[in-house]
C-alpha positions as CSV (number, residue, x, y, z in Angstrom):
1,M,10.0,6.2,-19.0
2,S,13.7,7.5,-19.1
3,M,16.1,6.7,-16.2
4,I,20.0,7.1,-15.4
5,I,21.6,4.2,-13.9
6,P,25.1,4.8,-11.6
7,N,28.0,3.9,-13.4
8,W,29.4,2.4,-10.2
9,N,30.6,-0.6,-8.3
10,A,27.9,-0.8,-5.6
11,P,26.8,-4.7,-4.9
12,Q,23.9,-6.4,-7.0
13,N,21.9,-5.8,-3.8
14,V,21.9,-2.4,-4.1
15,K,19.5,-0.7,-6.8
16,A,19.7,2.9,-7.7
17,F,18.7,4.7,-9.7
18,A,18.1,8.3,-10.8
19,S,15.0,9.9,-12.8
20,T,14.4,12.4,-14.9
21,R,11.8,15.3,-16.3
22,V,11.1,12.4,-19.4
23,G,7.4,10.9,-18.9
24,G,5.0,12.0,-16.3
25,F,1.6,13.7,-16.6
26,S,2.7,17.4,-15.4
27,S,2.6,20.0,-18.3
28,D,2.9,23.6,-18.8
29,A,6.2,24.8,-17.0
30,Y,5.9,21.2,-14.8
31,Q,6.1,19.6,-18.1
32,G,7.5,15.8,-17.7
33,L,8.1,13.5,-14.8
34,N,8.0,16.1,-11.8
35,L,8.5,14.6,-8.2
36,G,7.9,17.9,-5.9
37,T,4.4,18.6,-4.3
38,H,5.9,21.8,-3.3
39,V,6.8,23.6,-6.2
40,G,3.2,24.8,-7.5
41,D,2.4,22.2,-9.9
42,D,-1.4,20.3,-9.5
43,A,-1.1,17.9,-6.8
44,S,-3.2,14.8,-8.2
45,F,-0.6,15.1,-11.3
46,V,2.3,14.9,-8.9
47,E,0.6,11.6,-7.0
48,N,0.0,10.2,-10.2
49,N,3.6,11.0,-11.5
50,R,4.7,9.6,-8.3
51,A,2.8,6.5,-8.0
52,W,3.6,5.6,-11.8
53,L,7.5,6.1,-11.1
54,K,7.2,3.7,-8.6
55,Q,5.8,1.1,-10.7
56,Q,7.8,1.8,-13.5
57,A,10.3,1.3,-11.9
58,N,9.8,-1.8,-9.8
59,M,10.2,-0.2,-6.2
60,P,9.8,-2.3,-3.7
61,A,7.8,0.9,-1.9
62,S,7.2,3.8,-2.1
63,P,10.0,5.8,-1.6
64,I,11.1,8.0,1.4
65,W,10.0,11.9,0.4
66,L,12.0,14.5,2.7
67,N,11.1,18.1,3.7
68,Q,14.4,19.7,2.6
69,T,15.3,22.7,3.7
70,H,19.0,22.9,2.9
71,S,20.1,21.2,6.3
72,T,22.5,19.2,7.6
73,D,20.2,16.5,8.7
74,V,20.4,12.9,8.2
75,V,17.8,10.6,9.5
76,T,17.7,7.1,10.0
77,V,14.4,5.3,8.8
78,L,14.3,1.7,9.1
79,E,10.8,1.2,7.6
80,P,8.6,2.3,4.8
81,T,6.4,5.4,5.6
82,T,3.9,8.1,3.8
83,D,5.1,10.7,6.5
84,I,7.4,13.4,4.9
85,I,10.4,13.9,7.0
86,D,12.3,16.9,7.4
87,A,15.7,16.3,6.5
88,D,18.1,16.8,4.2
89,G,19.7,12.9,3.7
90,A,17.7,9.1,4.6
91,F,19.8,6.5,6.2
92,T,18.7,2.6,6.0
93,T,19.8,-0.9,6.9
94,A,16.6,-2.2,6.5
95,K,15.9,-4.4,3.2
96,G,13.4,-2.5,0.6
97,V,13.6,0.8,2.0
98,V,13.6,3.5,-0.5
99,C,15.7,6.6,0.1
100,S,15.2,9.4,-2.1
101,A,16.3,13.2,-2.6
102,M,14.8,15.7,-4.9
103,T,16.6,18.2,-6.7
104,A,16.4,20.9,-9.4
105,D,20.5,21.6,-9.7
106,C,21.9,21.1,-6.1
107,L,23.9,17.8,-6.1
108,P,22.1,14.0,-5.6
109,V,24.2,12.0,-3.9
110,I,24.0,8.5,-3.1
111,L,26.3,6.7,-0.7
112,T,26.5,2.4,0.2
113,N,28.8,0.3,1.6
114,T,30.8,-2.6,-0.3
115,N,29.2,-5.0,2.0
116,G,26.3,-4.0,0.1
117,T,24.0,-3.6,4.0
118,Q,24.0,0.4,4.5
119,V,22.8,3.3,1.9
120,A,21.7,6.7,2.1
121,A,20.8,9.4,-0.1
122,V,21.4,13.2,0.0
123,H,20.3,16.3,-1.3
124,A,23.7,18.8,-0.8
125,G,23.1,22.0,-1.8
126,W,25.8,24.2,-1.0
127,R,24.5,25.3,1.9
128,G,24.2,21.6,2.8
129,L,27.4,20.6,1.4
130,A,29.5,23.9,2.9
131,G,27.7,22.4,6.8
132,G,29.0,19.4,6.2
133,I,25.8,16.9,5.2
134,L,27.8,14.5,3.3
135,E,30.2,14.0,6.8
136,N,26.8,13.5,8.6
137,A,25.8,11.3,6.3
138,V,29.7,8.9,6.0
139,A,28.9,8.7,9.6
140,K,26.1,6.9,9.6
141,F,27.4,4.0,8.1
142,S,28.9,1.0,10.7
143,N,31.3,-1.4,10.6
144,I,33.9,0.4,7.9
145,D,36.9,-1.1,7.3
146,E,39.3,-2.1,4.6
147,A,36.8,-4.9,3.3
148,N,33.8,-2.8,4.1
149,Q,34.4,0.2,2.6
150,V,31.5,3.2,1.5
151,I,31.4,4.3,-1.8
152,A,29.6,7.0,-3.5
153,W,27.9,8.4,-6.7
154,L,27.3,11.6,-7.6
155,G,24.4,12.8,-9.8
156,P,22.7,15.3,-12.1
157,A,23.0,19.0,-10.6
158,I,24.0,22.0,-12.3
159,G,27.8,22.3,-14.1
160,E,31.0,24.1,-13.8
161,D,30.7,25.9,-16.6
162,V,27.2,27.8,-15.2
163,F,27.0,27.4,-11.4
164,E,27.9,31.1,-10.8
165,V,28.4,32.1,-6.8
166,G,29.7,34.9,-4.6
167,Y,31.9,35.5,-2.2
168,D,29.5,34.3,0.6
169,V,30.0,30.3,-1.5
170,L,33.7,30.9,-1.6
171,D,34.9,31.6,1.7
172,A,32.1,28.8,3.2
173,F,33.8,26.4,1.5
174,V,37.2,28.0,1.6
175,S,37.2,28.4,5.5
176,F,36.6,24.8,5.9
177,D,39.4,24.0,3.7
178,P,41.4,26.2,1.4
179,Q,42.2,23.0,-1.1
180,A,38.9,24.1,-1.9
181,K,39.6,27.1,-4.0
182,L,40.5,24.7,-6.5
183,A,36.9,24.0,-7.3
184,F,36.5,27.9,-8.0
185,K,37.0,29.6,-11.2
186,A,37.0,33.0,-11.2
187,K,34.6,35.6,-13.5
188,S,35.8,38.7,-15.1
189,E,33.2,40.1,-12.7
190,P,34.3,40.8,-9.7
191,G,33.4,39.2,-7.0
192,K,32.2,36.3,-9.3
193,W,32.8,32.9,-9.0
194,L,31.8,29.4,-11.1
195,A,31.9,27.1,-8.6
196,N,32.2,23.1,-9.0
197,M,29.6,21.5,-7.4
198,S,31.2,17.6,-7.6
199,Q,35.1,18.8,-7.0
200,L,33.5,20.1,-4.2
201,A,31.6,17.0,-3.0
202,T,34.6,14.6,-3.9
203,Q,36.6,17.0,-1.9
204,R,34.6,16.6,1.5
205,L,33.8,12.7,0.5
206,H,37.9,11.9,0.3
207,K,38.2,14.0,3.7
208,A,35.8,11.9,5.4
209,G,37.5,8.6,4.0
210,V,35.4,7.6,1.0
211,T,37.8,7.4,-1.6
212,S,35.9,5.5,-4.5
213,V,33.3,8.5,-6.0
214,T,32.2,8.2,-9.2
215,G,30.3,11.0,-10.9
216,S,27.5,11.1,-13.2
217,N,29.2,14.5,-15.3
218,L,25.9,15.1,-16.0
219,C,24.3,19.0,-16.3
220,T,20.6,20.0,-15.4
221,Y,20.5,23.6,-16.3
222,A,23.0,22.5,-19.8
223,D,19.9,20.0,-20.9
224,S,16.2,21.3,-20.7
225,D,14.8,18.3,-22.3
226,T,15.7,16.4,-20.0
227,F,16.0,17.6,-16.3
228,Y,14.6,20.3,-14.1
229,S,16.8,23.2,-13.5
230,Y,15.8,26.1,-10.9
231,R,18.7,28.2,-11.9
232,R,17.5,27.7,-15.4
233,D,13.5,28.6,-15.0
234,G,13.1,29.3,-12.0
235,V,9.6,27.7,-11.4
236,T,10.2,24.4,-12.8
237,G,9.8,20.8,-11.4
238,R,11.9,18.3,-9.3
239,Q,13.9,14.8,-10.4
240,A,14.5,12.9,-8.2
241,T,17.7,10.3,-7.3
242,F,16.9,6.5,-5.6
243,I,18.9,3.9,-3.4
244,W,17.7,0.9,-1.7
245,L,18.6,-2.6,-0.2
246,E,16.7,-5.4,-2.4
């Protein structure tokens, strides 16, 4: 299988990677390693994809799968479960609990503390990002000080050259922080901008006290061989980003 390993300075016991669409059993519009059960793919293919991924990645347990609704909810999970949890982020302090975030253009963000005792995975669409989901995830971390800081990695997402948005998105961010306008580039068409999700996430993380933020700089929209993209294809699968404590 094809795995993207974060290029960040996480402790050795923190394991993390982002999946791609390469490999797997799905076909047609979902061709590859589709991990989403909610997108119209054959459920048996998705089940096989998830089982194959767990084996190939040597995961200690099946991942925590979230029912993501572009909310700002981050849940604490302290043991593996097959229950689908309504949230857009998962946090744990327990070893062997695999936190995950499914995406197909939205920004996956994983976090850990430099002591390697706490981790989180977040699905950050523009609504969740504007609403404060990253701040909610950072707030889950305890005993953070100069010797034990939170660090973040931003996974593959739709790139700044193709993520066209309207005034509603611009206003959602700029009304919170005027500096957010630096992450938007006006198009020639009135009322349209190109938004830089990674820059917006970095701004929000910095304000929340997370100064070490590393980006993958991978665009899901531009690379159809490697990634699913909802903006590009409409009907498509989902990849995911995972993190756990060994």
